[in-house]
C-alpha positions as MATLAB code, in Angstrom:
seq = 'MSFSPATVVDTFAPNPRLRRVRLRVEDPESLTLAPHPDCAVGVYFDQAAPNLGRTYSVRRQTGDLVDLDILVHPGGPGSTWAQTVRVGDRVGLDHARAWYRPPPSATWQLLVADLAGLPALARIMAESPPTVSSTVVVEVLDHDDLDYLPTPAGVTLIPSMGSGNGVAASQLAQLVGSLELPADGYCWFGGEAGASREVRKHLRGRGWTIDQYDVMGYWRQDSAAWDARFALVGDDFLAMYRQAIADGKSDKAAAEEFDDALERIGL';
ca = [
     112.739  126.807   28.046;
     114.329  130.126   27.482;
     113.105  132.648   30.036;
     113.525  136.286   29.729;
     114.872  137.794   33.205;
     113.409  140.379   35.198;
     113.782  142.056   38.379;
     111.222  143.354   41.032;
     111.804  146.975   41.251;
     108.809  147.888   43.295;
     105.455  146.626   45.212;
     102.219  148.024   46.243;
      98.678  147.717   46.263;
      96.336  149.670   44.082;
      93.428  148.015   45.821;
      92.632  145.948   48.537;
      92.335  142.916   46.571;
      95.400  143.503   44.075;
      99.082  143.763   44.285;
     101.051  145.407   41.974;
     104.465  143.890   41.068;
     106.569  146.449   38.891;
     109.508  144.468   37.005;
     112.311  145.748   35.029;
     112.923  143.347   32.021;
     116.420  143.092   31.037;
     115.969  142.579   27.361;
     112.105  143.547   26.524;
     112.839  143.265   22.784;
     113.211  139.258   23.284;
     109.881  139.096   25.175;
     108.003  140.707   22.303;
     105.339  141.636   24.451;
     102.267  142.000   22.150;
     100.473  145.634   22.147;
      97.080  144.510   22.571;
      95.485  145.753   25.815;
      94.915  142.197   27.370;
      98.529  141.101   26.742;
      99.673  138.503   29.396;
     102.874  136.932   30.165;
     103.909  134.149   31.993;
     105.649  134.498   35.182;
     108.397  131.666   36.470;
     108.962  132.358   40.166;
     112.093  129.988   40.297;
     113.872  129.650   37.082;
     115.000  126.438   38.135;
     111.618  125.041   38.114;
     109.863  125.557   34.864;
     106.380  124.381   35.813;
     106.145  126.943   38.874;
     104.666  129.803   36.925;
     101.526  131.571   36.497;
     100.209  133.914   33.636;
      99.218  137.364   34.397;
      97.947  140.466   32.418;
     100.120  143.319   31.679;
      98.592  146.233   33.361;
     101.042  148.883   31.733;
     104.218  148.702   29.913;
     106.786  151.754   29.754;
     110.234  150.732   28.265;
     111.558  148.139   29.869;
     109.324  148.448   33.103;
     106.335  145.897   33.058;
     103.147  146.318   35.723;
     101.600  143.006   36.795;
      98.258  143.765   38.819;
      98.046  140.144   40.488;
      94.859  139.256   42.172;
      95.406  137.858   46.048;
      93.717  135.100   47.628;
      94.233  132.469   49.964;
      96.804  129.689   48.459;
      98.437  129.579   45.081;
     101.847  129.934   44.277;
     101.117  133.289   42.325;
      99.271  134.929   45.127;
     101.759  133.899   47.861;
     104.672  135.421   45.297;
     102.931  138.576   45.005;
     102.506  138.959   48.655;
     106.064  138.112   49.490;
     108.075  139.082   46.609;
     110.760  141.988   47.496;
     112.628  144.352   45.679;
     115.425  143.043   44.010;
     113.913  139.127   43.538;
     114.189  138.025   39.975;
     112.065  135.882   37.812;
     111.657  134.399   34.471;
     109.092  135.828   31.629;
     108.198  133.909   28.813;
     104.894  132.875   26.555;
     103.770  136.455   25.857;
     100.110  136.706   24.391;
      96.955  138.137   23.791;
      93.513  137.696   22.702;
      91.468  140.966   22.337;
      91.020  141.376   18.637;
      87.723  143.441   17.668;
      87.141  143.421   14.125;
      88.095  146.983   12.752;
      84.359  147.661   11.671;
      83.383  147.246   15.309;
      81.987  150.191   17.028;
      80.189  148.672   20.027;
      81.919  146.052   22.316;
      80.752  143.734   25.240;
      83.850  143.717   28.052;
      82.826  140.526   30.608;
      85.321  139.981   33.538;
      85.140  138.787   37.032;
      88.200  139.742   39.570;
      90.591  137.584   37.595;
      90.249  139.579   34.813;
      89.914  142.639   36.474;
      93.569  144.187   35.253;
      93.029  143.210   31.547;
      89.649  144.856   31.580;
      90.843  148.168   32.999;
      93.480  148.116   30.269;
      90.981  147.629   27.543;
      88.727  150.164   28.721;
      91.544  152.769   29.352;
      92.901  152.183   25.777;
      89.537  151.529   23.951;
      89.279  154.457   21.140;
      86.424  156.878   21.869;
      84.556  155.985   18.568;
      83.694  152.647   20.210;
      81.077  152.123   22.640;
      81.561  149.768   25.601;
      79.289  148.012   27.675;
      81.215  146.500   30.821;
      79.529  143.605   32.728;
      81.922  143.047   35.643;
      81.258  140.556   38.756;
      83.254  141.831   41.800;
      83.078  141.508   45.730;
      82.612  145.392   46.808;
      83.002  148.868   45.464;
      86.655  148.838   45.925;
      87.074  146.570   43.012;
      84.943  148.971   40.941;
      87.186  151.945   41.726;
      90.289  150.077   40.239;
      88.390  150.685   36.810;
      88.673  153.723   34.641;
      85.836  155.839   34.109;
      86.128  156.850   30.219;
      83.172  158.395   28.488;
      81.042  156.197   26.682;
      80.850  153.251   28.903;
      77.823  151.619   30.391;
      78.923  149.752   33.362;
      76.710  146.606   34.433;
      78.066  145.042   38.075;
      77.330  142.450   39.890;
      78.021  142.928   43.507;
      78.993  139.859   45.791;
      78.792  136.964   43.330;
      81.040  134.507   41.585;
      84.688  134.732   42.364;
      84.755  131.423   44.184;
      81.990  132.613   46.616;
      78.658  132.085   45.322;
      77.111  131.514   41.646;
      78.455  133.550   38.858;
      76.038  135.857   37.326;
      77.874  136.965   34.214;
      76.094  134.260   31.723;
      72.852  135.436   32.874;
      73.647  139.396   32.477;
      75.098  138.783   29.033;
      72.055  136.878   28.226;
      69.787  139.634   29.011;
      71.348  142.073   26.912;
      70.585  143.266   23.302;
      73.595  142.630   21.270;
      73.981  144.319   17.842;
      74.781  142.206   15.023;
      78.228  143.704   14.373;
      79.232  143.928   17.686;
      82.426  142.232   19.912;
      82.741  140.491   22.949;
      85.817  140.199   25.023;
      85.454  137.803   28.131;
      88.218  137.226   30.845;
      87.015  135.207   33.696;
      85.922  131.790   35.331;
      85.916  128.753   32.480;
      82.313  127.611   33.301;
      80.799  131.019   32.718;
      83.208  131.405   29.629;
      81.565  128.271   27.845;
      78.087  129.510   28.876;
      78.968  133.147   27.297;
      80.573  131.785   24.346;
      77.687  129.569   23.384;
      75.157  132.533   23.866;
      76.955  134.329   21.324;
      76.886  131.941   18.848;
      73.329  131.119   19.478;
      72.721  135.087   18.352;
      74.540  134.329   15.282;
      77.798  136.047   16.008;
      80.822  134.313   14.230;
      83.947  133.326   15.720;
      85.917  136.648   14.696;
      83.204  138.716   16.769;
      84.528  137.326   20.383;
      87.518  136.485   22.151;
      86.498  134.282   25.193;
      89.059  133.399   27.631;
      88.810  131.001   30.560;
      91.367  132.496   33.131;
      90.472  130.011   35.943;
      88.299  127.047   36.796;
      86.023  126.695   39.747;
      86.717  123.084   41.400;
      90.066  123.032   39.390;
      91.714  120.229   41.438;
      88.691  117.914   40.418;
      88.409  119.086   37.018;
      92.295  118.439   36.446;
      92.204  115.033   37.789;
      89.147  113.841   35.475;
      91.062  116.021   32.551;
      94.286  113.834   33.332;
      92.750  110.544   32.407;
      91.619  112.058   28.875;
      93.591  114.463   28.224;
      96.122  112.870   25.503;
      93.347  112.016   23.197;
      91.812  115.463   23.708;
      95.101  117.119   23.024;
      95.607  115.233   20.038;
      92.264  116.198   18.377;
      93.437  119.726   19.169;
      96.671  119.258   17.113;
      94.827  117.569   14.493;
      92.649  120.590   13.675;
      95.685  122.586   13.625;
      97.485  120.090   11.446;
      93.959  120.492    9.165;
      94.707  124.492    8.980;
      92.200  125.458   11.641;
      92.940  128.529   13.199;
      94.208  128.159   16.941;
      91.248  129.784   18.080;
      88.589  127.250   16.188;
      90.744  124.372   17.089;
      90.472  125.719   20.638;
      86.956  125.878   20.426;
      86.247  122.616   19.020;
      88.535  121.109   21.962;
      86.222  122.967   24.483;
      82.929  121.749   22.898;
      84.494  117.953   23.047;
      85.256  118.338   26.579;
      81.769  119.317   27.661;
      80.052  116.808   25.933;
      82.167  114.406   28.151;
      81.199  116.558   31.138;
      84.182  118.517   31.557;
];
């Protein structure tokens, strides 16, 4: 793996649940961060251990400076790193990517996130043009989380307080299901994988086409149990995904078929 080295130049807390790590990237052009507002990058805490890394949204990029807002929680290498990292520490960056792709004709968008998707959501809200009306459905734990979000004009905010996020059942799919959706709208989702699946199925059921939504599972409830079950069948399903790509299907279409197949066997 070819890392793009970066050095920590600052850390602070933009809210009680997030830790901002500011990095100076040695060669930002080689990293090729996407200009889309949900751009994310793989952060590898030890370049000698390429499997020890996590993907984080880029909250802001200014020249060679990159801000990552990382959700802190008990356990996990990323949360531990964000809480203990010091100025001068070095990391490797790789696998920059982004998903937010509203159709050019869209004048209304639905943005859905839980705490894991909060940094990407905040950036999308801040950078969306004023000609696009936004309805934001966000699942948080308290008002500090809502205060982290920008407040541009033309945004309808629908919060769910104290649900999802590993502490209670998620309400995101139910809230999305209660909305009137225009035929020519667009949806971006960043949150728990099970909720993402339900939201995507709802959008398809309303007749939306695959170019009208970008729905990503940022994390998974009970991930250890899911990973153990997936390890028993993963090779076959990954082969199915690779075959779909070889058949000329887009990455998004292949990934959707992959997830639908997993759901059929209870994963």
